[in-house]
C-alpha positions as CSV (number, residue, x, y, z in Angstrom):
1,X,91.4,4.7,-75.6
2,X,87.9,5.1,-74.0
3,X,85.2,2.5,-74.7
4,X,82.4,3.7,-77.0
5,X,79.1,4.3,-75.3
6,X,76.1,2.3,-76.3
7,X,73.5,5.1,-76.4
8,X,70.7,2.8,-77.7
9,X,71.2,0.5,-74.7
10,X,71.3,3.4,-72.3
11,X,68.0,4.7,-73.7
12,X,66.3,1.3,-73.3
13,X,67.7,0.9,-69.8
14,X,66.2,4.2,-68.7
15,X,62.9,4.2,-70.5
16,X,62.3,0.6,-69.7
17,X,62.4,1.0,-65.9
18,X,59.1,0.4,-64.1
19,X,59.2,4.0,-62.7
20,X,59.4,5.5,-66.2
21,X,56.8,3.1,-67.7
22,X,54.4,4.2,-64.9
23,X,55.1,8.0,-65.6
24,X,54.6,7.5,-69.3
25,X,51.3,5.7,-68.7
26,X,50.2,8.7,-66.5
27,X,51.1,11.2,-69.2
28,X,49.2,9.1,-71.8
29,X,46.1,8.9,-69.5
30,X,46.1,12.7,-69.1
31,X,46.3,13.2,-72.9
32,X,43.4,10.7,-73.4
33,X,41.3,12.5,-70.8
34,X,41.8,15.8,-72.5
35,X,41.0,14.3,-75.9
36,X,37.8,12.9,-74.4
37,X,36.8,16.4,-73.2
38,X,37.6,17.7,-76.7
39,X,40.4,19.9,-75.5
40,X,43.0,18.3,-77.8
41,X,43.0,16.4,-81.1
42,X,45.7,14.5,-82.9
43,X,47.9,16.8,-85.0
44,X,46.6,20.1,-83.4
45,X,50.1,21.1,-82.0
46,X,48.8,21.1,-78.4
47,X,50.2,19.3,-75.4
48,X,48.9,18.5,-71.9
49,X,50.9,20.4,-69.3
50,X,51.0,19.2,-65.7
51,X,50.8,22.3,-63.6
52,X,53.1,22.2,-60.6
53,X,54.4,18.7,-61.0
54,X,57.9,18.0,-60.0
55,X,60.3,16.0,-62.0
56,X,60.1,13.0,-59.7
57,X,56.9,11.5,-58.3
58,X,53.4,10.8,-59.4
59,X,51.5,12.8,-62.1
60,X,48.2,11.4,-61.0
61,X,45.6,13.8,-59.6
62,X,47.6,16.8,-60.8
63,X,46.0,19.8,-62.5
64,X,46.6,19.9,-66.2
65,X,46.1,22.5,-68.9
66,X,46.4,22.4,-72.7
67,X,49.1,24.6,-74.1
68,X,50.9,24.8,-77.4
69,X,53.8,22.4,-78.1
70,X,56.2,25.4,-78.4
71,X,55.2,26.8,-75.0
72,X,55.5,23.5,-73.3
73,X,58.9,22.8,-74.6
74,X,60.1,26.3,-73.8
75,X,59.0,25.9,-70.1
76,X,61.9,24.6,-68.0
77,X,61.8,23.7,-64.3
78,X,63.7,26.0,-62.0
79,X,67.0,24.7,-60.6
80,X,66.1,25.4,-57.0
81,X,63.0,23.2,-57.3
82,X,60.4,25.9,-56.9
83,X,57.4,26.2,-59.2
84,X,57.0,28.4,-62.2
């Protein structure tokens, strides 16, 4: 019989890594900058989209745009690593 997975611990182990903490801070900073410009507000259904960012690496100094939550969640990276 296989041992049950501890999903809660796996979640904490991944999201608690220094790399993921840094990326989350970069996403939050981009959102705060857009809010300061007046491009987004809390509860408006908009998200900050990093244009051309790859799944690994830094998000700093990347171009961003404000798009709907639905459009951002629908957007998926290409399997071959090329841009949208």
